[in-house]
C-alpha positions as CSV (number, residue, x, y, z in Angstrom):
1,M,-3.2,7.4,-28.0
2,A,-0.4,5.8,-25.9
3,Q,-1.5,2.7,-24.0
4,A,-2.1,2.7,-20.2
5,F,-3.4,-0.1,-18.1
6,Y,-6.2,-0.2,-15.6
7,L,-5.5,-2.5,-12.7
8,I,-7.6,-5.4,-13.9
9,E,-5.3,-5.6,-17.0
10,A,-2.1,-5.2,-15.0
11,S,-1.5,-8.9,-14.2
12,E,-1.6,-9.6,-17.9
13,Q,1.4,-7.4,-18.6
14,P,5.1,-8.5,-18.1
15,I,6.1,-8.1,-14.5
16,D,9.7,-7.4,-15.5
17,L,8.5,-4.3,-17.4
18,Y,5.8,-2.8,-15.2
19,G,6.7,-3.9,-11.7
20,G,5.5,-6.3,-9.0
21,K,3.3,-3.7,-7.2
22,V,0.6,-3.3,-9.9
23,W,1.0,-6.9,-11.1
24,R,0.1,-8.3,-7.7
25,L,-2.7,-5.9,-7.1
26,G,-4.1,-6.7,-10.6
27,Y,-3.8,-10.4,-9.8
28,G,-5.5,-10.0,-6.4
29,M,-8.4,-8.2,-8.1
30,K,-8.8,-11.0,-10.7
31,Q,-8.9,-13.4,-7.7
32,G,-11.8,-11.6,-6.3
33,M,-10.1,-9.6,-3.5
34,A,-11.2,-6.0,-2.8
35,V,-8.5,-3.8,-4.4
36,P,-8.9,-0.1,-5.1
37,D,-8.8,0.5,-8.8
38,G,-6.1,2.5,-10.6
39,L,-4.3,3.4,-13.8
40,L,-0.7,2.5,-14.7
41,I,1.2,5.1,-16.7
42,P,4.0,3.0,-18.4
43,H,7.6,4.1,-18.4
44,E,7.4,4.4,-22.2
45,V,5.1,7.4,-21.7
46,M,7.1,8.9,-19.0
47,S,10.3,8.6,-20.9
48,E,9.0,10.7,-23.8
49,E,11.7,13.3,-24.3
50,D,9.4,15.9,-25.9
51,A,7.9,17.6,-22.8
52,A,4.9,19.0,-24.7
53,A,4.1,15.7,-26.3
54,R,4.4,13.9,-22.9
55,A,2.1,16.5,-21.3
56,S,-0.5,16.0,-24.1
57,I,-0.4,12.2,-23.7
58,L,-0.7,12.5,-19.9
59,E,-3.7,14.8,-20.1
60,E,-5.5,12.4,-22.5
61,L,-4.7,9.4,-20.3
62,I,-5.6,11.0,-16.9
63,Q,-8.6,13.2,-17.8
64,P,-11.1,10.4,-17.2
65,L,-9.8,10.1,-13.6
66,G,-9.5,13.8,-13.0
67,S,-13.2,14.4,-13.9
68,K,-14.4,12.2,-10.9
69,D,-15.1,14.7,-8.1
70,Q,-16.0,12.1,-5.5
71,V,-12.7,10.2,-5.7
72,R,-9.2,11.1,-4.2
73,Y,-6.1,9.4,-5.5
74,A,-2.7,8.2,-4.4
75,V,0.1,8.6,-7.0
76,R,2.9,6.1,-6.6
77,S,5.7,4.4,-8.3
78,S,5.6,0.9,-9.7
79,S,9.2,0.1,-10.8
80,T,10.9,-3.1,-11.8
81,F,13.3,-2.8,-8.9
82,E,10.9,-2.7,-6.0
83,D,8.4,-5.1,-4.4
84,N,10.0,-8.3,-5.6
85,L,11.6,-11.3,-3.9
86,Y,15.1,-9.6,-3.7
87,M,14.5,-5.8,-3.5
88,S,11.6,-4.1,-1.6
89,G,12.6,-0.6,-2.6
90,A,10.8,0.7,0.5
91,G,11.2,4.4,1.1
92,I,13.2,5.3,-2.0
93,F,10.3,6.7,-4.1
94,S,7.8,9.4,-3.3
95,S,4.0,9.2,-3.2
96,E,1.5,12.0,-3.6
97,L,-1.8,11.5,-1.6
98,G,-5.3,12.9,-1.6
99,I,-5.0,14.2,-5.2
100,Q,-8.0,15.2,-7.2
101,G,-8.4,16.8,-10.7
102,T,-6.6,16.4,-14.0
103,E,-4.1,19.2,-13.5
104,A,-3.2,18.1,-10.0
105,L,-2.9,14.5,-11.0
106,I,-0.5,15.3,-13.9
107,S,1.7,17.5,-11.6
108,S,1.8,14.6,-9.0
109,V,2.7,12.0,-11.7
110,L,5.6,14.3,-12.8
111,K,6.8,14.8,-9.2
112,C,6.9,11.0,-8.7
113,W,8.7,10.5,-12.0
114,E,11.5,12.9,-11.0
115,A,12.6,10.3,-8.4
116,V,14.1,8.1,-11.1
117,H,17.0,10.7,-11.3
118,S,17.4,11.2,-7.5
119,P,20.7,10.3,-5.8
120,L,18.9,7.8,-3.6
121,V,17.5,5.9,-6.4
122,L,20.6,5.9,-8.4
123,K,22.6,4.7,-5.4
124,Y,20.1,1.9,-4.9
125,A,20.2,0.9,-8.6
126,E,24.1,0.8,-8.3
127,R,24.0,-1.4,-5.2
128,F,21.8,-4.0,-6.9
129,Q,23.6,-3.6,-10.3
130,I,20.4,-2.5,-12.1
131,A,21.4,-1.5,-15.6
132,K,18.1,0.0,-16.8
133,L,15.7,1.8,-14.5
134,R,12.1,1.4,-15.6
135,L,9.8,3.7,-13.5
136,N,6.1,3.4,-14.1
137,I,3.6,5.6,-12.3
138,F,0.5,4.2,-10.7
139,I,-2.6,6.3,-9.9
140,Q,-4.8,4.5,-7.4
141,E,-8.1,5.4,-5.8
142,M,-7.8,6.0,-2.0
143,V,-9.9,4.3,0.6
144,D,-11.6,6.5,3.2
145,A,-10.3,4.2,6.0
146,K,-11.9,3.5,9.3
147,R,-8.6,1.8,10.3
148,S,-5.6,0.6,8.4
149,G,-2.1,-0.7,8.7
150,V,0.3,-3.5,7.7
151,L,0.5,-7.2,8.3
152,I,2.8,-10.1,7.7
153,N,1.4,-13.6,7.3
154,N,3.2,-16.7,8.6
155,R,4.9,-14.6,11.2
156,P,6.1,-14.8,13.9
157,E,5.5,-18.5,13.3
158,Q,3.7,-20.7,10.8
159,E,-0.2,-20.3,10.7
160,M,0.0,-17.0,12.5
161,F,0.1,-13.3,11.5
162,I,1.3,-10.2,13.0
163,A,-0.4,-6.8,12.3
164,E,0.1,-3.2,13.2
165,G,-2.7,-0.5,12.7
166,V,-4.1,2.8,13.6
167,L,-7.5,4.5,13.3
168,G,-8.0,6.3,9.9
169,L,-5.3,6.2,7.2
170,G,-2.2,4.2,8.1
171,L,0.4,6.6,6.7
172,D,2.2,6.9,10.0
173,V,2.4,3.2,10.5
174,V,4.5,2.9,7.4
175,S,6.6,5.9,8.2
176,G,7.1,5.0,11.9
177,E,5.7,8.3,13.2
178,V,3.2,6.8,15.7
179,T,3.2,3.8,18.0
180,P,0.5,1.6,16.3
181,D,-1.6,-1.0,18.0
182,L,-0.2,-4.5,17.5
183,V,-1.8,-8.0,17.4
184,V,-0.5,-11.5,16.9
185,A,-3.2,-14.0,16.1
186,E,-3.7,-17.4,14.4
187,L,-4.4,-17.4,10.7
188,I,-6.7,-20.5,10.8
189,G,-9.3,-22.0,13.1
190,T,-10.8,-19.6,15.5
191,A,-8.1,-16.9,14.6
192,R,-7.3,-16.8,18.4
193,C,-5.6,-13.7,19.5
194,L,-2.2,-14.6,21.1
195,H,-0.8,-11.1,21.9
196,R,-2.2,-7.6,21.7
197,R,-0.6,-4.3,22.5
198,K,-2.2,-0.9,22.7
199,G,-0.4,1.8,20.9
200,K,-0.4,5.6,21.1
201,Q,-2.1,7.7,18.5
202,N,-3.0,11.4,18.8
203,L,-4.4,12.3,15.4
204,I,-6.6,10.6,12.8
205,K,-5.7,11.2,9.2
206,Q,-8.6,11.0,6.7
207,V,-9.6,11.6,3.0
208,V,-12.1,14.5,2.7
209,L,-14.0,14.7,-0.5
210,D,-14.9,18.4,-0.4
211,Q,-11.2,19.5,-0.5
212,E,-7.9,18.3,-2.0
213,G,-5.4,16.5,0.2
214,L,-5.8,14.9,3.6
215,T,-7.0,16.2,6.9
216,A,-5.9,15.3,10.5
217,R,-8.0,15.7,13.6
218,P,-7.5,14.8,17.2
219,L,-9.0,11.5,18.5
220,S,-12.1,11.7,20.6
221,A,-11.8,10.3,24.2
222,A,-13.7,7.2,23.1
223,E,-11.4,6.6,20.0
224,A,-8.3,7.0,22.2
225,E,-9.6,4.3,24.4
226,A,-10.7,1.9,21.6
227,L,-8.6,-1.0,20.4
228,V,-7.8,-1.0,16.7
229,F,-7.7,-4.9,16.9
230,D,-10.9,-5.7,18.7
231,D,-11.9,-9.4,18.7
232,E,-14.4,-9.2,15.9
233,F,-12.0,-7.4,13.6
234,V,-9.2,-9.8,14.4
235,Q,-11.4,-12.6,13.1
236,R,-12.0,-10.8,9.8
237,L,-8.4,-9.7,9.4
238,A,-7.2,-13.3,9.9
239,R,-9.5,-14.4,7.1
240,F,-8.1,-11.6,4.9
241,A,-4.5,-12.5,5.8
242,A,-5.0,-16.2,5.1
243,S,-6.7,-15.3,1.7
244,V,-3.6,-13.2,0.7
245,L,-1.3,-16.2,1.7
246,D,-3.4,-18.6,-0.2
247,K,-3.5,-16.5,-3.4
248,F,0.2,-15.5,-3.5
249,G,1.7,-18.6,-2.0
250,I,4.5,-17.1,0.1
251,E,4.9,-14.8,3.1
252,Q,3.7,-11.3,2.1
253,E,4.0,-7.9,3.7
254,V,0.6,-6.4,3.2
255,E,-0.8,-2.9,3.5
256,W,-4.5,-3.0,4.3
257,A,-7.4,-0.7,5.0
258,E,-11.0,-1.2,6.3
259,D,-13.6,1.2,5.1
260,N,-16.6,2.4,7.0
261,Q,-18.8,-0.3,5.5
262,G,-16.5,-3.0,6.9
263,T,-14.7,-4.1,3.7
264,I,-11.0,-4.8,4.1
265,W,-9.1,-3.6,1.1
266,L,-5.7,-4.8,-0.3
267,I,-3.7,-1.6,-0.7
268,Q,-0.3,-3.1,-1.5
269,T,1.4,-6.5,-1.1
270,R,5.1,-7.6,-1.6
271,P,7.1,-10.7,-0.9
272,L,8.8,-10.5,2.5
273,T,12.5,-9.9,1.6
274,S,13.9,-10.2,5.1
275,K,13.4,-13.9,6.0
276,N,14.2,-13.3,9.7
277,T,11.7,-10.6,10.3
278,Y,9.5,-11.4,13.4
279,K,10.6,-15.0,13.1
280,N,9.5,-16.0,16.5
281,I,7.3,-14.7,19.3
282,A,10.2,-14.1,21.6
283,S,11.7,-11.6,19.0
284,L,8.7,-9.3,19.6
285,G,9.6,-8.6,23.2
286,L,6.1,-8.7,24.4
287,G,6.6,-11.1,27.3
288,E,3.1,-12.4,28.4
289,S,0.0,-11.8,26.3
290,A,-0.8,-8.1,26.4
291,F,-4.5,-7.4,26.7
């Protein structure tokens, strides 16, 4: 059978073959961080020209995941030209979310693979003079999130972090479809909250185990009034952000999710490619502390 790699094995593989996304997640898992497990389908499998042979290999590799009826998956790219020090690759590949079952997972893997031939990806490769495109596919367990979002450590200044988040899944934070809550706090010491801004969210997106895909529901009145970044959670998120910085050594742009048991999961992390992003508090335009 063709070889695939579970996440714990990913950091043992060459980063220049299988991509920074899974390498960093595998490394974080080895370092004891909470990381949703997953399976890397290597580009060698996806590049198989015989469609029937490729389908047979994919079914054999994916069937153990597809048989789990209490797990929903995200299917994503892990290429050699994204999530590194020079190229983020943000937004040029597609993702399939809330997927369950072998047949649906195979279909999602093939959809994500098709992106390697898209005009956007080819233009991106030309811009960065990438001679060989290696696109691997990563199938990752989804977290049923109480709240989630993104953060950047050592921003807007050293020993601080900035985070945006929503209740439920943070898909719209990444896409920019909502106005998320925002917080700036200290990474160390008491994790003092320096700035906080209430966002605007109308719907909560969630994973539902008794059906495929994701659901969205309106916020209750209490949820609409609640802060995503309450004081207790800011303390725990600061410890999480400091741990990411400690393990990876440089500023990271991090996707995170907290489950209903209070565990904060590392969903993705990548080096911050824009060195001027949120470089000082004045650049946020918040004025005085917003509480």
